ZABA-770130 format. One record per residue (C-alpha): x, y, z; residue in one letter. Coordinates in pm, whole numbers, padded with zeros to 5 digits, always signed. Example, Ala and Ser with C-alpha at 12.3 -4.5 7.8 and 13.67 -1.06 7.14 Angstrom:
2
+01230-00450+00780a+01367-00106+00714s
end
This chain:
967
+05858-01941-14232m+05882-02259-14025k+06053-02596-14056y+05783-02836-14177n+05953-03174-14234p+05650-03359-14375n+05594-03100-14644e+05962-03061-14730i+06034-03435-14740e+05738-03525-14961a+05843-03248-15201k+06201-03365-15239w+06123-03736-15250q+05893-03662-15545k+06164-03450-15707y+06422-03731-15677w+06179-03987-15821a+06066-03763-16108d+06422-03669-16203n+06585-04008-16133q+06841-03812-15936t+07024-04119-15811f+07031-04325-16132a+07379-04462-16197a+07512-04504-16549v+07715-04801-16670n+07963-04590-16864n+08097-04274-16710s+08411-04062-16706d+08369-04046-16329k+08534-04308-16110p+08286-04573-15999k+08184-04664-15646h+07945-04951-15572y+07771-04935-15232v+07538-05221-15141l+07314-05323-14852d+07217-05682-14783m+06871-05679-14935f+06578-05756-14706p+06329-06038-14693y+05994-05858-14723p+05784-05982-14432s+05434-05856-14361g+05553-05704-14033a+05738-05435-14227g+06032-05231-14102l+06099-05129-13745h+06353-04860-13654v+06631-05119-13619g+06613-05228-13982h+06718-04900-14152p+07036-04853-13947l+07267-05006-14208g+07069-04852-14494y+07108-04503-14346i+07483-04556-14301a+07527-04675-14660s+07314-04388-14782d+07524-04130-14598v+07832-04287-14754y+07678-04303-15103s+07571-03939-15095r+07916-03837-14973f+08080-04026-15259k+07857-03846-15510r+07972-03515-15358h+08328-03636-15413q+08262-03685-15784g+08199-04061-15801f+07949-04241-16021n+07774-04425-15737v+07571-04742-15778l+07349-04774-15470h+07067-05020-15552p+06798-05199-15354m+06582-05507-15406g+06415-05793-15223y+06519-06146-15130d+06161-06249-15190s+06166-06630-15203f+06163-06815-14873g+05993-07027-14612l+05809-06752-14415p+05589-06656-14713a+05507-07021-14775e+05416-07081-14410q+05195-06773-14411y+05028-06901-14728a+04956-07236-14562i+04811-07066-14254q+04593-06813-14435t+04514-06976-14769g+04683-06698-14966q+04923-06735-15256r+05286-06663-15158p+05332-06446-15467e+05035-06232-15358d+05150-06185-14999t+05505-06115-15114t+05387-05848-15357r+05168-05681-15092v+05454-05694-14841n+05673-05505-15088i+05427-05265-15249d+05183-05223-14961g+04807-05269-14952g+04551-05489-14784v+04600-05864-14778d+04331-06131-14797k+04295-06125-14418e+04208-05754-14433g+04538-05666-14271k+04682-05327-14370e+05041-05372-14491i+05263-05064-14504a+05486-05205-14777g+05866-05204-14772y+05898-04977-15074r+05683-04700-14924k+05862-04729-14591q+06203-04707-14755l+06100-04415-14974d+05977-04227-14669k+06326-04234-14517i+06476-04065-14823g+06729-04319-14943f+06926-04242-15257s+06861-04584-15413f+06868-04633-15789d+06519-04784-15794w+06535-04838-16171a+06759-05138-16095r+06532-05300-15834e+06538-05683-15828v+06303-05935-15673r+06445-06285-15654t+06097-06439-15694s+06034-06270-16029n+06079-06503-16329p+06290-06243-16510d+06535-06269-16220y+06531-06640-16137y+06569-06720-16505k+06933-06631-16451h+06957-06822-16121t+06842-07127-16317q+07103-07052-16585w+07382-07038-16323i+07262-07372-16185f+07299-07521-16535i+07654-07385-16557q+07740-07552-16226l+07587-07878-16346f+07794-07861-16662n+08122-07804-16475s+08379-08003-16280w+08670-07891-16060y+09014-07960-16204n+09260-07983-15915k+09559-07939-16143e+09425-07616-16292a+09270-07527-15954d+08954-07404-16119k+08618-07512-16257a+08611-07629-16617e+08343-07736-16862d+08236-08098-16818i+08319-08162-17184s+08691-08138-17103t+08650-08416-16847l+08459-08635-17091v+08739-08582-17342s+08990-08718-17090v+08768-09019-17018f+08746-09095-17390e+09124-09084-17433k+09262-09232-17111e+08985-09319-16865g+08975-09171-16515n+09285-09318-16349t+09494-09002-16379n+09213-08749-16340v+09270-08509-16051k+08922-08383-15968a+08709-08294-15670v+08451-08569-15687s+08255-08827-15493d+08460-09077-15296d+08527-09431-15411n+08466-09386-15784i+08564-09711-15956a+08858-09673-16196p+08794-09736-16568f+08994-09728-16888s+08913-09534-17204s+08791-09850-17376s+08560-09926-17084e+08428-09571-17088w+08358-09582-17459n+08169-09910-17417s+07938-09772-17145y+07575-09686-17221s+07454-09326-17213v+07295-09386-16874d+07611-09546-16732q+07814-09248-16846k+07557-09011-16700g+07578-09174-16357k+07958-09156-16356i+07973-08794-16472i+07722-08698-16201l+07987-08793-15945q+08215-08518-16080y+07971-08232-16144r+07981-07920-15927l+07612-07964-15855t+07506-08323-15818y+07247-08562-15678l+07346-08771-15379a+07197-08938-15073e+07276-08693-14795t+07220-08659-14422e+06990-08358-14390v+06800-08165-14123n+06444-08283-14187w+06160-08092-14025c+05837-08298-14042p+05630-08004-13912g+05737-07783-14202l+05771-08070-14448g+06114-07957-14565t+06490-07970-14521v+06643-07688-14317l+06989-07536-14326a+07189-07537-14002n+07128-07167-13951d+06751-07224-13968e+06762-07442-13654i+06787-07322-13295i+06827-07568-13006n+06708-07862-13213g+06389-07700-13344v+06309-07493-13650s+06362-07120-13613e+06034-07078-13800r+05754-07227-13590g+05965-07415-13335g+05908-07761-13487y+06134-08059-13402p+06412-08135-13649v+06563-08478-13710i+06853-08609-13916r+06740-08806-14218k+06892-08949-14535k+06741-08809-14853m+06844-08782-15217t+06924-08416-15260q+07088-08174-15495w+07418-08057-15348s+07670-07789-15440m+08036-07893-15435r+08151-07588-15236i+08420-07809-15081s+08611-07780-15410a+08670-07414-15328y+08769-07462-14962a+09131-07353-14998e+09049-07062-15228r+08777-06945-14991l+09030-06960-14710l+09310-06779-14894q+09073-06518-15037g+09009-06386-14686l+09358-06235-14698n+09258-06007-14986d+08941-05844-14851i+08876-05570-14599d+08640-05748-14359w+08633-05753-13981s+08865-06008-13826e+08572-06167-13638s+08387-06243-13964i+08703-06376-14126k+08767-06596-13825e+08411-06732-13839s+08470-06833-14200q+08810-06981-14125r+08659-07192-13849n+08370-07298-14072w+08607-07398-14352i+08813-07573-14085g+09141-07653-14255k+09348-07914-14076s+09662-08100-14176v+09718-08458-14070g+09676-08812-14196a+09407-09045-14325m+09436-09379-14144v+09265-09709-14230k+09168-09942-13944f+09068-10296-14037q+08752-10404-13857v+08540-10717-13815s+08216-10782-13627s+08370-10983-13349f+08433-10936-12979n+08762-10980-12795s+08690-11338-12683q+08628-11445-13043e+08961-11288-13139v+09136-11507-12888e+08952-11838-12952t+08863-11846-13320s+09097-11934-13603n+08846-11826-13867v+08860-11457-13947k+08526-11302-14048p+08486-11073-14347e+08682-10756-14285t+08577-10395-14322k+08779-10076-14297f+08712-09763-14095i+08884-09458-14236e+08980-09188-13991v+09125-08842-14045f+09348-08728-13762t+09552-08414-13704t+09764-08608-13452r+09915-08912-13626p+10196-08883-13369d+09950-09028-13113t+09864-09339-13318i+09986-09571-13038f+09759-09397-12788g+09437-09505-12959v+09223-09656-12682t+08890-09684-12862f+08720-09558-13178m+08397-09360-13214t+08172-09352-13518l+07896-09104-13587a+07558-09270-13525p+07480-09218-13897e+07803-09387-14016h+07714-09652-14281p+07928-09919-14113l+07737-09905-13784v+07460-10139-13899a+07711-10383-14054e+07950-10423-13763i+07716-10404-13461t+07690-10735-13280t+07357-10900-13204a+07399-10832-12832e+07440-10458-12890q+07186-10413-13170k+06892-10295-12957a+07102-10043-12764a+07261-09910-13084i+06926-09869-13264e+06773-09692-12964g+07065-09452-12946y+07050-09377-13320i+06678-09299-13298e+06739-09064-13006k+07028-08874-13166t+06842-08829-13494a+06632-08568-13313k+06935-08346-13247r+07071-08112-13513s+07438-08117-13601e+07476-07764-13471r+07329-07866-13136e+07559-08167-13117r+07864-07954-13198m+07774-07694-12937a+07694-07939-12657d+08031-08020-12504v+07891-08114-12161k+07662-08406-12242t+07844-08736-12281i+07660-09021-12450s+07746-09323-12661g+07700-09697-12707v+07951-09978-12769f+07886-10157-13100t+08039-10483-12979g+08285-10468-13272a+08659-10415-13266y+08903-10258-13508a+09264-10364-13551e+09552-10130-13472h+09756-10086-13794p+10089-10147-13617f+10030-10350-13297t+09731-10546-13440k+09565-10512-13098e+09183-10498-13093p+09033-10150-13047i+08666-10131-12935p+08435-09938-13167v+08169-09711-13015w+07918-09468-13155i+07869-09119-13008g+07682-08811-13119d+07983-08584-13067y+08113-08732-13394v+07944-08593-13705l+07888-08794-14020a+07961-08495-14240g+08292-08391-14084y+08597-08580-14198g+08502-08944-14237t+08243-08956-13959g+08486-09154-13740a+08756-09067-13489v+09043-09261-13339m+09005-09172-12974a+09327-09087-12791v+09207-08994-12439p+09555-08907-12311c+09576-08626-12566g+09218-08505-12617d+08981-08365-12355e+08661-08490-12518r+08800-08841-12568d+08928-08829-12208y+08585-08735-12074a+08420-09009-12285f+08665-09276-12164a+08620-09181-11799n+08242-09163-11830f+08229-09523-11955f+08523-09643-11745k+08487-10005-11638g+08203-10078-11880q+08217-10343-12149n+08420-10213-12443g+08611-09939-12262m+08974-10030-12184p+09217-09840-11964e+09347-09515-12112i+09684-09554-12282k+09939-09284-12201n+10195-09224-12476i+10351-08903-12337f+10678-08923-12144a+10682-08752-11804n+10320-08636-11833v+10058-08705-11563d+09715-08768-11715i+09543-08878-11394s+09339-08556-11382e+09321-08437-11744a+09435-08501-12097a+09750-08336-12231y+09637-08163-12550g+09943-07950-12618s+10178-08021-12908k+10458-07831-12734d+10723-08003-12523n+10589-08342-12624v+10809-08651-12603e+10640-08963-12736i+10665-09283-12528a+10518-09635-12529n+10497-09600-12908s+10750-09841-13062d+10937-09659-13343f+10808-09317-13231l+10962-09329-12883n+11165-09022-12793g+11043-08811-13084l+10875-08472-13055n+10538-08383-13214y+10674-08277-13553k+10919-08562-13599a+10671-08822-13471a+10401-08695-13709t+10631-08726-14011q+10755-09070-13904k+10403-09203-13833a+10275-09091-14175i+10576-09246-14349a+10525-09580-14173e+10149-09581-14242l+10220-09523-14610e+10470-09813-14609k+10206-10059-14487i+09941-09890-14710e+09715-09810-14419q+09744-09434-14425g+09864-09125-14603t+09927-08759-14527g+09626-08539-14600k+09484-08190-14566t+09121-08196-14460n+08847-07934-14442y+08544-07915-14217r+08351-07739-14495l+08095-07974-14642r+07908-07963-14970d+07595-07752-14938a+07257-07923-14969v+07073-07732-15243f+06727-07894-15241s+06428-07783-15043r+06093-07961-15019q+05912-07629-15049r+05694-07451-15299y+05807-07091-15271w+06154-07116-15424g+06328-07123-15761e+06223-07425-15970p+06511-07638-16094f+06554-07640-16475p+06571-08019-16453v+06371-08311-16591y+06440-08683-16546y+06504-08952-16805v+06545-09302-16662n+06602-09144-16324g+06891-08931-16444l+06874-08551-16439p+06877-08360-16767k+06910-07984-16801m+06656-07780-16995i+06829-07573-17261d+06897-07216-17151a+06700-07071-17440q+06379-07209-17284h+06429-07044-16946l+06271-06942-16719p+06092-07253-16601i+05818-07074-16413i+05685-07190-16077l+05348-07358-16144p+05017-07297-15972e+04930-07545-15695v+04622-07575-15478e+04808-07687-15167k+05149-07580-15039y+05199-07879-14811l+05374-08199-14925p+05156-08453-15107t+04992-08741-14919e+05270-08975-15029d+05538-08738-14902g+05641-08567-15223l+05728-08195-15214p+05448-07942-15278p+05525-07935-15653l+05396-08291-15654g+05053-08123-15632n+05107-07937-15961a+04874-08038-16244a+05102-07884-16507v+05454-07994-16428w+05616-08212-16695a+05865-08133-16970w+05783-08193-17336d+06118-08242-17508t+05968-08198-17854k+05771-07881-17788e+06022-07759-17529n+05759-07644-17285k+05594-07737-16956v+05282-07952-17006v+05022-08140-16801d+05170-08380-16549t+04944-08666-16659d+05099-08656-17008l+05428-08804-16884v+05512-09098-17110d+05889-09128-17046h+05940-09117-17421a+05915-08748-17511t+05748-08610-17198i+05927-08646-16868f+05875-08552-16502p+06026-08228-16378l+06218-08185-16053e+05979-08149-15758l+06220-07981-15517n+06296-07611-15531t+06617-07421-15466m+06703-07291-15116p+06661-06934-15001g+07029-06859-15059w+07018-06935-15433a+06899-06594-15548g+07112-06405-15296s+07434-06575-15408s+07474-06356-15716w+07228-06064-15689y+07492-05789-15670w+07584-05866-16032m+07226-05833-16152r+07213-05477-16018y+07494-05395-16260m+07267-05460-16557d+06921-05523-16416a+06722-05506-16741h+06937-05731-16957n+06703-05998-17094e+06966-06225-17247t+07240-06233-16983e+07252-06191-16606f+07474-05890-16685a+07671-05781-16989s+08049-05816-16997k+08074-05439-17032e+07866-05373-16720a+08054-05636-16521l+08389-05497-16634a+08286-05143-16535y+08144-05211-16188w+08367-05515-16115e+08267-05581-15755s+08104-05419-15453v+08326-05153-15293d+08127-05135-14969l+07885-05398-14841y+07682-05342-14523i+07476-05606-14346g+07437-05830-14043g+07709-06055-13902s+07457-06342-13875e+07528-06417-14243h+07897-06492-14183a+07886-06864-14265t+07575-06865-14483g+07518-06598-14745h+07869-06452-14727l+08030-06792-14783l+07792-06907-15057y+07817-06577-15246s+08197-06595-15242r+08173-06952-15377f+07940-06856-15663w+08151-06553-15747n+08467-06763-15769k+08290-07018-15986f+08161-06750-16224l+08514-06606-16237k+08648-06949-16334d+08396-06971-16616k+08480-06623-16746g+08159-06452-16637f+08269-06258-16326a+08555-06008-16350p+08689-06052-15995t+08765-06336-15756e+08587-06177-15458e+08244-06010-15464p+08275-05765-15173f+08591-05559-15114k+08492-05404-14782k+08231-05540-14542l+08082-05363-14241i+07845-05536-14000n+07605-05291-13841q+07508-05352-13481g+07155-05413-13363m+06923-05140-13240i+06760-05282-12929l+06412-05207-12806g+06333-05061-12466t+06051-05280-12342s+05785-05168-12096a+05660-05396-11815f+05352-05383-11599v+05342-05590-11280y+05044-05811-11202r+05008-05925-10844v+05010-06304-10861e+04667-06464-10838g+04486-06135-10905t+04398-05898-11187n+04561-05607-11006s+04860-05423-11147f+05098-05246-10914v+05317-04950-11012s+05686-05036-11007k+05779-04837-10697s+05488-04989-10500k+05580-05356-10551i+05764-05397-10222g+05751-05760-10100d+05457-05855-10321q+05496-06148-10560s+05434-06010-10908v+05437-06130-11266q+05608-05892-11516p+05405-05860-11837i+05509-05680-12156h+05300-05373-12235a+05293-05210-12576d+05544-04927-12568v+05302-04707-12762s+05093-04688-12441m+05381-04546-12238v+05506-04187-12252n+05862-04056-12215s+05817-04035-11838s+05736-04410-11822d+05370-04341-11738e+05120-04599-11860l+04802-04488-12038d+04576-04702-11822i+04262-04665-12032e+04441-04773-12350r+04594-05066-12164f+04252-05181-12037k+04111-05158-12388a+04408-05348-12533w+04296-05695-12429r+03967-05830-12303e+04118-05985-11988d+04257-05644-11882y+03923-05461-11911a+03837-05505-11541d+04193-05475-11412a+04268-05268-11104e+04573-05045-11070f+04777-04958-10762i+04927-04619-10846l+05217-04407-10727d+05153-04129-10477d+05126-03887-10771n+04840-04088-10916g+05047-04232-11204k+05120-04592-11301y+05495-04618-11370i+05614-04912-11581v+05945-05095-11558g+06192-05073-11844r+06431-05329-11991e+06650-05327-12302v+06581-05632-12522e+06583-05733-12885k+06322-05533-13075m+06038-05765-13179s+05661-05778-13209k+05638-06045-12939s+05788-05803-12684k+05559-05517-12794y+05863-05288-12807n+05867-05222-13181v+05890-04864-13297v+05820-04813-13666t+06011-04562-13876p+05677-04446-14020d+05568-04313-13679d+05897-04129-13629i+05889-03985-13981c+05530-03867-13938n+05601-03691-13608e+05957-03564-13652y+06054-03621-14015g+06293-03860-14190a+06593-03630-14147d+06549-03647-13770t+06525-04028-13787l+06839-04051-14001r+07042-03823-13777l+06920-03989-13459y+07004-04342-13576e+07354-04230-13670m+07386-04040-13338f+07298-04341-13119l+07652-04477-13118g+07920-04651-13327p+07766-04824-13629l+07900-05169-13545e+07782-05173-13182q+07443-05272-13043a+07256-04980-12886k+06916-04925-12726p+06646-04716-12889w+06493-04442-12680n+06226-04236-12852t+06254-03972-12580a+06600-03879-12706g+06486-03800-13057i+06340-03460-12966s+06693-03325-12913g+06787-03407-13273v+06463-03254-13398f+06550-02939-13200g+06893-02931-13365f+06736-02929-13714l+06509-02643-13618k+06811-02454-13487k+06995-02523-13814l+06702-02376-14008c+06710-02058-13797r+07054-01983-13937l+06891-01958-14282y+06543-01815-14222f+06314-01676-13956d+05938-01631-13936d+05957-01364-14207n+06168-01559-14457g+06531-01592-14569l+06789-01406-14360i+07102-01495-14559i+07353-01213-14608t+07652-01164-14837n+07868-01039-14551e+08228-01152-14535e+08257-01435-14282p+08451-01374-13966t+08754-01570-13858k+08539-01761-13606d+08276-01836-13873n+08539-01989-14098l+08695-02181-13813k+08359-02338-13715s+08282-02432-14076l+08620-02583-14162h+08643-02780-13838k+08315-02937-13945t+08422-02998-14306i+08736-03177-14185k+08563-03376-13913k+08269-03492-14124v+08482-03598-14422a+08711-03799-14193e+08419-03950-14001d+08237-04069-14312i+08552-04228-14455e+08606-04399-14116n+08234-04488-14074f+08225-04292-13746s+07886-04143-13820f+07785-04070-13462n+08067-03822-13405t+07973-03633-13722s+07629-03562-13578v+07793-03431-13261s+08008-03203-13475q+07702-03068-13658f+07550-02973-13325m+07869-02802-13209i+07900-02611-13536c+07538-02490-13537v+07567-02382-13173n+07884-02188-13249e+07741-02021-13561l+07423-01932-13370s+07630-01771-13093t+07828-01587-13360q+07498-01470-13515n+07627-01595-13851c+07399-01573-14154h+07674-01545-14416s+07612-01722-14749r+07985-01803-14766a+07944-02017-14453i+07590-02152-14477l+07602-02261-14841e+07891-02510-14785p+07737-02610-14451l+07420-02725-14632a+07637-02949-14854i+07820-03098-14555v+07490-03173-14378v+07318-03311-14690s+07450-03668-14668s+07286-03706-14327y+06978-03485-14362a+06918-03470-14739p+06566-03327-14742h+06636-03016-14536i+06965-02971-14722a+06785-02975-15058e+06532-02723-14927e+06798-02488-14794l+06994-02521-15118w+06683-02428-15312s+06613-02130-15084l+06967-02014-15148l+06871-01973-15513g+06996-02297-15672h+06781-02476-15927t+06951-02816-15932t+06983-03087-15667s+07244-03054-15397i+07324-03425-15433s+07614-03393-15678t+07756-03056-15574v+08126-03089-15488a+08201-03141-15121f+08361-02830-14968p+08740-02825-14957v+08894-02813-14612f+09133-02519-14572e+09378-02591-14284p+09481-02226-14251n+09138-02140-14105y+09215-02363-13808l+09557-02213-13741v+09533-02005-13424e+09699-01658-13447s+09653-01577-13081s+09624-01750-12747k+09428-01666-12435e+09687-01718-12163y+09594-01784-11800p+09824-01560-11587v+09910-01720-11253s+10080-01587-10938f+10244-01857-10730n+10040-02116-10922g+09700-01948-10878k+09534-01808-11190m+09433-01444-11139r+09341-01320-11489f+09369-01404-11859t+09521-01215-12146i+09504-01275-12523e+09839-01242-12696l+09970-01322-13048p+10120-01671-13075l+10433-01547-13253d+10564-01354-12949l+10885-01466-12781t+10905-01536-12409a+11087-01208-12356a+10821-01011-12542q+10544-01181-12341i+10725-01102-12014e+10757-00737-12109e+10381-00708-12185i+10282-00893-11867i+10502-00687-11638m+10353-00363-11775k+09993-00481-11735d+09819-00292-11454e+09658-00613-11327r+10005-00754-11271t+10111-00444-11085q+09807-00474-10857r+09891-00837-10779q+10259-00765-10708l+10191-00456-10494e+10537-00320-10571g+10724-00653-10527r+10961-00797-10785t+10890-01163-10857p+11171-01413-10792n+11100-01592-11119k+10883-01542-11426v+10798-01876-11594i+10674-01842-11951i+10611-02123-12201v+10495-01958-12526p+10152-02086-12629g+10092-02249-12289k+10153-02082-11950i+10253-01761-11770i+10341-01797-11399n+10501-01537-11170l+10664-01684-10859v+10756-01496-10539g
end
């Protein structure tokens, strides 16, 4: 009987599927435990060995929790809407829904490309997912509920007094009774005040426009990252170094009317909620920085489009404007030397003088090509242009030159800063860069006894304000309070808490996304009644924007809403009487992922996204595992949606994920061949010498564990290598170079889990990935190391059977047998709870080695050992359990109880030393006194031989540790 992983694993995977072994129930007497992985986007490339790392860890944990008696929900699904599928559709002429389905289920696509399919790949690794609850965000039965949540957001406003979202009808009720003067809401800026009588006299459309300024999802003209090459808006995290992550197309800033989500309403709750969840401090800090809470003052600077000479010579004051600035340092108000506006600031065009117009417009055009993220990250480049305009200092009335600079962002604060170079490094660098130029005065120093000739003084500590009128002599805290009080007196400022977090743009000019349940009447959005959902994505012939720049849905022939029939009808039937145009944008990729964990709780509910009973039972995710790259995207948006749904009575908890673990990346070990420059000759690594060579990636599948290249396969790989010559090592081999890099197809260093499973089995893959190192650290993959784990599993099997069959006995276990087993029970239980999976695998190896040396085949030892191993290597554990005579799955058998008494040592092997040199050892009971030990030692014949009749000067004995005879 031999260990045959392919046969065993296929058998048990079929058993689990047929018996729904891992199906969770929504009502159980068992305690619940919800374990979730960040669900994947199903690309055609499939999984490589780096992808399953987190899934294996969560699966080990889920299986362990079942052994502990928990009702475990461990589901899986697919984040199946998104830009990559749409781009692939454009390139190949395939429908995104078709390629997405093939990517998930496997098959052959239209291009004739064989796709493994995520589901088959995942099944092959033996995960204990409850597949009956699978979700796909691109399925209408799923996005029906995403559309419903959007409607709830549209029909809600944020009441600052209640500090929660409320139904929009409560706001309308206030308007009807008292107008909006006393309403405390998170809303658009600069909403005109109105009385109840004015409100009641407004038309339906007027009311609609006003209410839109209060809704939690709303339409507004917004600065967005527009990618002409992709024909869509991109989120910040979809842009790298000013170009799209997908395709590398240039991205510019552009104003567009977009749907936005008022996530800013939840800024403080998102910040405070971090105190209540068990996440890594680095992820929490990323979110804190992204939310960016700062306390300071809002200051109004009066401004006119005039230069300093006009100020001095003209008695006629032009029309005035105001620049609003948020500052965390109102104590430095007298140090304002200049002001800087974001290039996109709406006042720039109004206040720029004729002389500066050309320079300003050129600068704006240039900066529009840089993303906000790039501008934030680039602290070295200094650029800006003087507008020619001046603002007026609120206290001294002195003119302050107004510049524009791309280090100021339109979306952060007010899009304007009061520049105090003496107290801010970036302002200091800007002032010195433009020193002596028109519009840049000398830096004002308002700190007593501080030298700013070399650098700004940014500290708040030990500050004494000077050259600042009524603030002179005050420290930071006192000066801040005094400055705010005086600004409020002259009505040019007020104390304020500000947040960097901006409302999230929720529109995408794409096809492959959730359709909005929105139609337009007189240009105003109307929601389709929930009973008519889902509004299904229509068929289109082309996935690119229309010729007149409309999103791809502008190509749809059937995309209008009939308000009488309550259905989607032909686009050319729009009459603006009963049939109206539907929204052409689609929702962003993060829409479906912002609530999916709740759908798993009740995945087949047709009327609700989940029943109250299911939500009350599962509550929230107990353990969430996924990548840290989602810190300020998915993890922030999902917390926002969860809090909103809690406000509206749909979610049972404030936070969606109690504990979060970010798995590290498995890196690829790339292989390089070295082409001699200007030739088609490749030189083995050790033969390079002084030659000038070009390193070229070679497919790692052509290289063996000894780094030897299969030359014939390499020559057949690409046409231009067919006639290549090779300069070999002295042993006649071509040895490649190796380098650890990110695993990706472009580096030809991808190893697929399918290949590992086929050759060594899924249990070997699972154990090896856990063995590589701590879960949260990055680590390199080395296929050569996997054979050791495979050998361990074969050695484990030899404890249970040999070539002739089962060799289990009913013999009483020895003391050493029990010690080996219970060390392992204790270690593995602790490791899993602490997510230290790699050290568990080491312990398995130690245990099996010890039991093999002990020649242990006792059922009393090997039966519990199979249970302990089963979370990591479930297939072989099931097989061993079955061979031991059990007819049910091992998956829910109780985890063995650790018995501490088996680890208590009853004896000790003492080293016996003479004058500090160990001469022999002796095993003695641990309960002996020092006197008893001395008596035994002195009578031992080995002692007598060493002493040769002498009497030692001193006998040093520490019970349980040392025996040393001196003299």
